[in-house]
N, C-alpha and C positions, 0 to 999 in steps of 0.2 A: 274514706270517707264510707265507702262500700265494705270494707271489710270491720269494719265499727257497727255497721247496721247488722253484718253476719252474726256478729259473737253476740249482739243483741238478741237476736231472734234466737239464736242457740239458746242462749242464755233463760230466756223466755218460755222455751217448748222444752227446758231439763226444768224448770220449777213447775209449770205448768204438769209434770208427770207426775209430780210427788218424788221425787229423787231430792232430797234435801243434802246443801252443801254441806261438808264438813272439814277439818282442816285433818283430823288423822283419824285412823280406823276404831272402828266402835265395837265393841265384843257384842257377838249373840249369846241369847240366853239359851240352853240347850232346849228346852222346851218346845221352843219356838222352831227350830230343824226339822222339816220334815224326816217321817222315821226312816222312810227308802235312802236319803242321806246321810243317816246318825254312823253307821255301822256300813260304810261299802266295801264290797268283796266278803261280806260276813252271808250264806244262804241264808232266807229267811224261813219261818215256821211252816209255811205253806210248800206242799209238794210242790217242782219244778214241772214245768211240761216234758222234763226228759225222765220224771219220776212217777211213781204209781204206788197206790197205797192195798197191801195183800194181807189176808188174813193166814196167819200163819198157828199151829197148835204146837201147843206142850203142854205139860201136865203138874197137876195140882191135886193133890190129895186122890190118887190114882184116878182122875179124871181128867178129859181132854178139856180145855179152855184154848178158845182161839181170841190170838194177839194182833193187833194189826201193825205192818212193818212197811216201810219204805224200802221201794226197788228201783232200781232203772227200768226202764218203761218198755227201753229196747226189748227185753229178755225177760219177760217176769216168770218163766218156769225156772231160768237158772236164777234168778232171784228169790224164788221164793227156797231151791235147793239152799241158797246160801244161807240165807235167815235160820232154814232150820238146822242146819249144821252147826252155825254161830252161837245156837242157844237163847235163852232168854239172858235180858238183861241185868245186869246187879241189881237195879232196884224191881224188876219181876222176881229174881233170886228171894230179897229180901221179902218179898210177898209170898213166899211159899211157892213159886212156881219152878220148874223141874223141865229137865227134858229125859225121855226114856231112849233117845239115842243112843247108843254107844260112843265114845268119845272118839273114837278112832276110825269110825263110820266115815268111808266118802259115799256119796252117791253120786252118779253120772247118768244125765238122761242121752241113752242110746240109742232109743226111737220114738216117734210123733207119726202116730198112724191116726188120720181122725184126730177122733175125739180121746184116743189110748195112747198115754207113755209109758214108756217103757224103761225103768230105772236100773240100773248095774249098780250091785252093792260088792265094795270091795273094806279090807281093812280086816284084822283079824277076827276071829269070831269067838266068843267068850260064853261059857255057860250064862246064860240068863234064866230066870224064871219065865213062867209062860205069861204073869201078866207083865212084865218088864216087856217083853219081843210081843205080843198082843198090843199093848199102847204104843210103842216104837212103829209098828205096823201101822195102827190108827192114826198117828201121828204125821207120817207120813202122807198115807191114804189122803186124810182129812182137808190137808195142805194142800197140797198140788190137785184136787178135784173141785177145793175152792176157788181155782181160774174159771174163767167161765168159758176157755174151750179144751178143757178136760174135765171128763167121765169116768175113765179108767186109768188103772194105774198095774202094771206088772214089774214084778220083781227077777230079775237074771245075778247072777253070782260064776265069776265065770264062762259067759255066752251058754248058761244052763239054765233053765228056767228053776224059781227057787219057790220052795210051799210055803205059803204064810199062813199064820194063824187068823181068824175070823175073828169076832168078837166073843162068838157061841163056843171058842173053840175048836173049830172045825180046822183042819186043815185044807189048802186048796192051790193050785198053780192056776187056777183062773183068774182074769182082768176083776180086781178090785174097786167096788164102787166106795163113795159117803155111804151108802144105805147100810154096807158091813159093820162100821163103826160107830152109826149114832149114837148106839147104846151105852158108848165111853163116853161122851161129850157132859161135861157138867152141864146141871140143872141151870 
């Protein structure tokens, strides 16, 4: 008798909770499934806590354009360098965006002193026009100094300082800043 009372009580509770009784499973319409459950294991369009959005510069019509990139937040500087050397996406290329960086250029962070970053350049040196060279340097400097912790960039090759072209055509081994290349930005 007690067992029957318990079963009746359990049935009343289940019915009271709004759980319908059915003989077999019923299909669930896709639009009624929460989006976070529709594709488990697929990253969302929003950056995760382990990612950050940075600005990286590329070239369009001989001007520098700043484009967003998602990179690991653990090391933003390396993320910017990888995004730069990775070049524009195929859709950006279709829109006329290119890179002034030589394809075999390798950039390695060799020093970080306060807000100054030293980058080692490696790869074959090629004959390039002054315009290509200044755009390449500007592309790197504007991208790296877009990070809040970086104000200046220096370049090195084989451990020796490298002269860099400023936007006005002057050569310098002094630390480079975003102001040195502002004139190259697209309006």
